C-alpha positions, 0 to 999 in steps of 0.5 A: 035532773039537770045535775045528771046531764050538766056536770059542775066541773070543767076541763081547760087545756092550754096549748102553745109552743115553748116561750108562748107563755103557758106557765105565765098564764097558768100561774096567773089564772090558777089562783083566780079560779081556785078562789072562785071554785074553793081551791078545786083546781087540779093541774096536769101536764100533757095527760091525766097521767094515770099510766106511767111514762113509757121510760118508767114502765120500761125501766129506762128512767126513775119515777118522779113526782117532780115536774120534768124540766125539758131544755131540749125538746128535740134532742131525741130522734122520733121513733120509727113507724112501729115505735110511733104507733106503740107510743101513740097507742099507749098514751092514747089509753091514758087520754081515754081510760085515764080520763075516765078514771081520774078526770070524769068522776071529779068533774061530773059530781064536783066543782073541780077545774082541771087545767092541762098544760098541753094535751093530745092536740100537741101531736098536731103541733110538735110530734118531735117532742113526743118522739112520734112520726104519724100521718094526720089521719091517725091523729084525727082518728085518735082525737075522736076517742079523746074527751074534748075539753070545755075550752082550748086556750091557744097561746101565740103571737109574733114568732120572733118575740116567742123565740127570744123568750125561749130559744130552745129549738129555732125561729123557723120551728117556732114559726112553724108551730105557731102557724099550725096552732093558729090553723088548729085554733080556727078549726076547733069550735072550743078553741080560743086564740090568745095573743101572748106577745102583748103585755102579760096583763093583757094576755091574762085579762084576755084569757080570763075573759075567754074562760068566763065567757065559756062558763057563763051559759052553764051558770045561767042554766043553773038554779041556785 
């Protein structure tokens, strides 16, 4: 009976500004979790990606399965009010219906671990990247509809160190995003702050400790 109410899979979200070490952390924890869960890690960038990108849907760009390398995330201007609502609403369907279709069936019945590099919460941190300009109350409304992950890893630290790693925007922008992410982290029960401006090994250990701490209660309640 417990199996019906207690799903065996997990969803891990990794947030952070460019240069905060998302790739380093994800690349480090993936083989560890894969070993523990018998190669059951599934990586997603930003969304479940059941729906195609708007650019692909509208015929403005070719569809590709390769990761898109963004060297200037603020190159394009945000859409106007109507365009912003349209973009947000379209991708909200991917976060909700796409999640129900591709993520939930896997974590409900199997020991799968989904790792999201960024997530819906990225709207709070950097709307310019998503080319939207929406008020906070709309973002909060959408968040009520988006499935909550098991843990939200918020990566950050000294903005100067982060900027020096990846100077794609500006120190001012990195500082702004880091502060917003800290505020977000303190206001979400499942969010954990990871200082990634220490050594990589220290950051990886702190990340794995947070993940293990999140998983322990479920393992305690599971009869093998």
